[in-house]
N, C-alpha and C positions, 0 to 999 in steps of 0.2 A: 560473845554471850552463849552461842551454841556449844562452844567447847566447855563452858562451865556446866551446862546441863548434861553434856556427855560424861564429864568427869564425875558429877554427882550420881548419875545413873550407874556408872561403873563401880563407884564405891558402894552403892546400895546393893548391886549384884554380888559383890564380893563379901558382904556381911553375912554372918551365919543366920540361919532361920530361927525366928523366935520360938521358944519351946511350946507356947500355946498354939502356934500355927501348925505345928507338926501333927496335932490331933484334931484339927478343925474338920477335915474330911469326914472322919468317922462320926463326929457330933452332928454334922449336917445331914448325913445319910440316916442317922438314927432319928433325928427330928422329922425328917420327911416320911420315914416309914411309920412313925407314931401317928403323924397327921393322916396318912393314908388309911391306917387301920381304924381311926376314930370316925371317919366320914363314911356315909353310906353311898354305894355306887347307884347311879340312876337305874331304875328298873326298866325292863323291856316294854312294859305297858306304857310308861311315860314316854319313852322314845317312839313307840308306835303311834301314840296319840299325837305327838308333835309332828311326825311324818304325815299322818292323815290330814291334820289341820293345814299344814303347808301345801300339800297337794290340792286340797279343796280350795284354798285361797287362790292358788295359781290357776286352777281350772276355771274358777269363777271369773277371775280377771281376764282370761282369754276369751271366754264365751260372751260375757256381757259387752255390748258395744260401748265404746267410749266416744265422747264428743271430740271432734277435731279442735285443736287449739288454733285460734286465729289471733294474730297480733296486728294491730293497726300500725301502718307505717307512719312514723313520726319524724318530722324534721325539726331540728332545734329552734329554728327561727321562722316557722311557717312553712310555706310551700318551697320545695327546693328550686333554686334558680336555674334557668335554662343554660346559663353559661358557666356552670360549675365545672371544675376540671374533670370530674368523673363522667359527666355527660359529653364533654368535648372530646375526650380520649376515645370514647366508645363509638363516636359517629364518623370515624375515619374510613368507613367502608365505601 
């Protein structure tokens, strides 16, 4: 099966390039330059505002105290049994 794929790929490699594919690079670059010319770049004021906003949020989150997260230990079937393997292995001291 792999030799069939290899033979098909070799035949595809040996085929001549389609005429429309020969000019596709120029068409793509032309479309990209037209799209770039049609859009406005971001202004320095907008980028500065975004930087100041992100710095303010970062500073405020580091200054304001957070509450510590506490999770209650849960056992799936009530309290953990005293003869569980995890407790037996740890008591070999």
